[in-house]
Structure formats: C-alpha cells, structure tokens
N, C-alpha and C positions, 0 to 999 in steps of 0.2 A: 288601276288594273293594267293600263297600257304600259306604264313604267315597269311593272313586274314582268309583263310579256317581253318587253325589249331586253330586260336583264336576262330572262330565261333564254331568249333566242341568241343573245350575244355571247353566251357561254360557249367555249370551244367544244365541249362534249356534244352538244346538239348538232353543230355543223359537222363534226367528225362522224357522227352517227348517220346523218343524211348522206354524206359522201360515201360511207361504207355501204349503205343500203343501195344506193344507185349503182355502185361498182358491183355489188353482189348480183343484182338483177342482170346486168349485162354480162357478167362472168358466167352466170347460169346459161344465158342464151348462146354464148360462145361454146361452152362445153356441150350443150345439146346439139349444136351444129356439128361439132367435132364427132360426136357419137353417131349421129344420124347420117352424115355425109362422108365421113372419112373412115371411121372404124368399122361400122356395120356392113358396108358393101363388101370389103374383102373377107370379113368373117362369113357373111352369107354366101359368097362365092366358094369359099373353102368347104362349106357345108352343102354344096350342091345347088348353087344359085337360089338361095332362099332369101327373100326379103322379109326381115323380121317384122317390119311394120304391117305386113299383110298376114302374118300368122294369127289365126283366130279359130275359135270353135263356134260354128253357126248354130244357134238354137232355133231360129225361125228365119226362113228365107223371106226376102222382100216380096210382097204380093201386091196385086192391084185389085181392089174391090170397087168396081165401077170406076168412078173418077178419083177415088181416094187411094193414095199409095201408102201402104203399111211398110215402114222401113224394116230393114233386116235387124234381127236381134242376135248379137254375137258377143262372145268373150274374147277380147283382143289381147291375148297373152303376149304377142310379139311387141306391142307398144309398151307393155309392162316390163318386158326384158330390156328394152331400150332405156326406159326410165331407171331401172336398177343399175345398168351400166353407167348411165350419166351420174347417178348418185355416187357410185364408187369413185369415179374420176374426180368429182367435186370434193369428196371426202379426202382423197389423197392429196389434192392440191391444197386444201385448207390445212391438213396435217403438216405439209411441208412449210407453209407460211408460218404457222404457229411454232413449229420446231425452230425455224430460223429466227423468229422473234425472241423466243426463249433463250436461244444461244447468245444472241446479241445482248439481251437484257442481263444474262449471267456474266458476260464479259465486262459490261459496264459496272455491275455491282462489285465484281472482283477488283477492278481498278479503283473504285471508290474505297473498298476495304483496305487496299494496299497503301493508299495515300495516307501520309502521316496526319494524325489528328491534331488539330490546333491545341496548343497548351491550354489547360484550364485557366479560367480567370482567377486572379489572386483573391484569397478570402479577405473578409473585412479586417481580420487581425493583421494579415500581411500588409494590407494597404496602410493601416494605422502605424505599424512598425516602420514602414518605408517613410512615411511622413515624419515620424519622430526622428529617424536617422538623418533625414535631410535637414530638419531643423537643428539638430545637434552639430551637423557639419558647418552650418552658418555661424 
C-alpha cells in the first residue's frame, strides 16, 4: 500500500494539481483585494461616496435584552455585489490564461503537423528483396 501511495504521489499530475490549487487560492485573495481596496472605492466615490460593503437591508436592529445582545439581522447585498465583481474579474483572467494556452498549443500542433513525417518502415517483402539483392551482388 505504501508503494502504491508513493507511485501515486510521484506522478506529475498530482504535484501539478497541488501547485495549481495553491496558486488559485492566492490568486483569489489577490483579486478580492483588488476589488475591495482598489476598484470599489473609486466606483463608490463616483456613486456618491457609497461603501458597497456597508450596503444592506436591515431586517431587525441589534437589541439588548438584559445582558444578552441580539445581533442585527440584515441582507448584505453590497458584499454580494463585491463577490460578483470579484467573480467576473477571476473569470476574465482565467479566460485569458486558457485562451493563451490554447493558442500556444495550436501553434505547437501546427509545427508538428508541418514537420515531415518519418518514412514508413520497409515491409517484410522489401526487407527480403533487399537481402536477396545484397546476396546476389556478392
């Protein structure tokens, strides 16, 4: 079982998948920061100093019942808008990466198709005829 696990782990696909997953997590964090800290403040300023993360519909105000604090109940649609914008930026970035990869792959396949194919191996009959010819020359 340990040998099977070592064989599985040593395959390139597993390592590539792990690296891709780690990169995706951090790429998502970068895009979220881009949306929250760079894109949304100017957009909010253009719309009259609106902070999208604070946009919400309050269903129930926070209250104090004796020593128990009942938290506010609200629908935070501003955070939802931020998440949608983040999604579109990630989708565009992934589209651009996949488009570049497909273009590179197509050019490599085109070069491989243009390369002359190796001549086919001689048939058994041709090999035998060649041997006969060589024996007759001797």
